[in-house]
N, C-alpha and C positions, 0 to 999 in steps of 0.2 A: 554601112549606116552613116559614117562620117561623110562619105561622098555625097549621099543624098541630102544630108543636112546642109552641106556647103552649097549645093545647087539651089535649095530653098532660100538660103540666105542671100544668094546672088539675085534671085528673082525678086526678093523683097527690096533689095537695094535698087534694082531697076524700077520697081514700082514707086520708090521714093522720088526718083528723077522725074517721073510722070505726074507726081502729085501737084505740081504747079500749074498743070493744064486747067483751063476753065471748064467747070462742070456744065454750066448752062450753054456754053458755046459748042460743047461736044455733042449736045442733043440734036436729034434730027428735028426739022421744023414740025413734023406731026407730033413728036413727043413733047416738044416745047409748048405747042398749042394745047395739047391734051392735058398737060400738067398745070395749065393756067398761068404759066410764067409770063405770058404776053401781057398780063395785067400789071406786072411789077415794073417799077421805074428802074432806070439804069443803076441808080444807087442801091436799090433793093436787090437787084440781080448780083451786083458786085458783092454785097453783104452775104448773099446766099453762097456765092462761090467761095468766099473767104471761110465761111463756117464749114462748108464741105471739105475744103482744102485742109483746114485745121484738124478735122475729124480723121481724114485719111492719113495725115501726117502722124497723129497720135497712134492710130491703129498700126501703121507701119513700124513706128518706133517700138511699140510694145512687142510686135511680132519679131522684130530684129533682136530685141533683148532676150525674148524667150528662146529664139533660135540659137543665139550666142551661148546662152546658158546650157542648152542641150548639147551643142557642139563641144563646149568646154568640158561638160560632164563625161561625154563619150570619149574625148581625147584623154582626159584624166584617168578614166577607167582602163582604157587600153594601155596607157603608159604604166599605170600601177600594176596591171596584169603582167606586162612584159618585165618590169623590174622585179616583181615577186617571183616570176618564173626563173629569172637569172639568179636571184638570191637563193632560191630554193635549190637550183641546180648546183650552185657553188657550195652551199652548206652540205648538200648530199654528197658531193664529191669529196669535201673535206672530211666528213664523217667516215666515208668509205675508206679514204686513205688512212685515217687514224686507226680504224678497225684493222686494216690490212697490216699496218705497222705493228699493232699490238699482237696480231696473230703471228706475224713473222718473228717478233721478239719471243713470244711464248714457244714457238717451234725451235728457235735457236737455244733457248734455255733447256728445252726438253732434250735436244741433241747433245748439248754440253753435259747435261746430267747423265744421259745415257752413255756418252763417251767416258765420263769420269767413273761411272759405275762399272763399265766394261773394263776400263783400265785397272780398277781395283780388283775385279774378279780375276783378271789375267794375272795380276801379281799374286793372287791367292792360290793360283794353280801352279802346277809344275809339270812340264813335259820333257821327258828325257829320251833322247835317241842316241844310238852309237855315233861317235864322232864328236865334233866340237859344237854342234848345234844343240841348243837347249830349247825344247818345246814343252808343251803342257799336256802331258799324259802320264799314266802310270807305266813304269818300266819293269819288265821281267828280265832278269839277267843271272849270271853266275859269278860267284866270287872266285878269284884266282887262288888256288890252294898254295900252301897249306892254310887251314883255318883252325884256330884254337880258342877263339873267343874275342871279346872286345872290351875296352874301357875307354874313358875319355881320351881324345887325341889319337886313338888308333886309326890308322889309314887303311881303308878297305878298298881293294882294287878289283874291278870287274873285268871279265874276259873281253869286254868290248873296248877296254882302254880307259874307262872313266875311273877317277879316283875320288873317294869320299872319306871325309874325316868325321869321326864320332864326336859330337858335341854334348852328348848325354852324360850326366854325372854318375850314372849307374855303371854296371859292368856285367859281363856274362862270360862264363868259362865252360868249355866242353872238351871232350877228348880230341886230341889232335887228329885231323883228317887230311889226307892228300887228295881227296876227291873234290871236284867243284861243288860248291854249295849254292843251291837256288835261293835267290833273293828277289824281293820286290821293292822298288823305290816308289813311294806314294807321296802325294802332296799333303802337307799339313796346313795350318793356318798361318797367315802373315808371311807367306813365302817360305815356310819351313818344309823340311823333308824328313821322312821316316824310312828306315830300311828294315823291312820285314825279312828276317833271316830264317831260313828253314831250320827249325828246332834250335834257334839261336837268339831269340829275343827280338826286340823291336826298338833299336836305339834311334835317337834323333841324329841326323847327319847333315853335313854341308858339302856341297859340290866343290871340289878343288880344281877340276879340269881333266884334260885327257893327256895321256902319255903312252909311250911305247911300253910293252910288257917288260916288267922288271920284278925282281924278288920283292915280296911283301913281308915286312918284319912280322914275326909272330909275337903277340903280346905275352908277357910273362905273368903267370897267375900271381895274385897278391893274397 
């Protein structure tokens, strides 16, 4: 559209250059005679040419002005559209980046929360296997005989080499036995442990470590 308007504008400018040509001299003799111009004096013909020339100049000027306005409007519209498109693209990209960063931040918070929760849960669990490794599961084992009961600070040794100390304020006493006693070490809350002793109570205990088999002191009834 702008190209076509430019061509029109150029044509009008060319028309302006030809506006100084004499109208009466441009007519053929037949048209000059038919129009009755042969009856006019040279001064009258000159006056007629001047009037026609002025009319043509005004028409051309008006056409040039209108064309310039149209061209300016078209260019302005095109520039505005281009600027709007670029601004819209920039805003869209900025919003998309902001949303992406917000989603990323939320994902990181969720991962951190999940990790913190998992860490807390892991601390709440207890896994015990023979040897030095402590994992998080319930342990079935046997007490090294003899077993006569327990009270606070009694050390209970398992056949797998693990040693546990009673932290419970209570006590339990039974007939002395030389047979291995079945126990289950189960997780409690906040990283605590309980030892479920077959027919021997359920004291709270704390893991002391592993050692080679050695005699286990028998608690004295109180």
